[in-house]
N, C-alpha and C positions, 0 to 999 in steps of 0.2 A: 154426210148425214151424221156420221159419228161425232164430229166436232160440234154440231148443232145440238145434239143430245147432251153432250158434256156441259155446253153453256147453259142450256135450259135447266139442267139439274142444279147449277149453281145460282139460280134465281128464285127468290121467294116473293110472292105477292103479299102485300100488307095494305090494310084499309085506313088505319090510323097511325098517328105519330107514337102513341103509347105502345101499339103492337110492334112498330119497328124498333123501338127502343128495346123492349123485351126480347125480341128476336135477336138483336145484335150483341146481347149479353152473353149468348152461347154459340153464336154462328157468325162467321165473317165472310159474307158473300155479297151478291148483288141483290138489292131490293128493287122491286117494280111496284110503283104505286101511281095514284092519279095526282094531278097538279092543275091548279088553275091557270098557270101561265105567268103569274106575277112574280117578279124577281125578289120582292120582299119575302114571299113565302119560300121561294127556293133557298135564300140565304138563311132563313130561320131553320128550315128543315135540315140543311147542311150542318149547322151548328148543333142542333139538337141530337143528330144522329152521328155526328163526327164522320160523315161521308160526304163525297163529292157527286154531283150529277153527272151522269154519263151520256146522257142524250135521250132521244125520243124514239120509240118503236116505230118502224116504217111498215106499211102495207106493201109498197112497191118501191124497192131501192132505185130502180131506174128513173122514176118520176119524183122521188122524195115524198111521196104521199104518206101522211101520218096515219097510223092505225087509230081508228075512232072508237072510243068506249066511253058510254055515258057513266057518270059518277060524280063524286065530290072530292075536292082537293083534301088530301090528308092532313094538312095543316090549318087552312082557314074555313073549310066546309063549303067554299063556293062551287057551284057547278062546273064540271069540266067535261071535255070529250076527248081528252088525249090520255 
């Protein structure tokens, strides 16, 4: 449980590309955001943020079921549920 708390402490949620860029000017950790699933958006976000995608949050590691959360892609604004 301690490791999980340390990991969560190193993650920040952002809703927009501008918020991500501003945050990374003063902080160097993991960003959690919404994404539409399109590789073009992923590549553009990686370039803009100078960061690499780490993966997807899982609800159940044994089944690989993704966490579902309604929202919009931080890059293109299209609806997403991951």
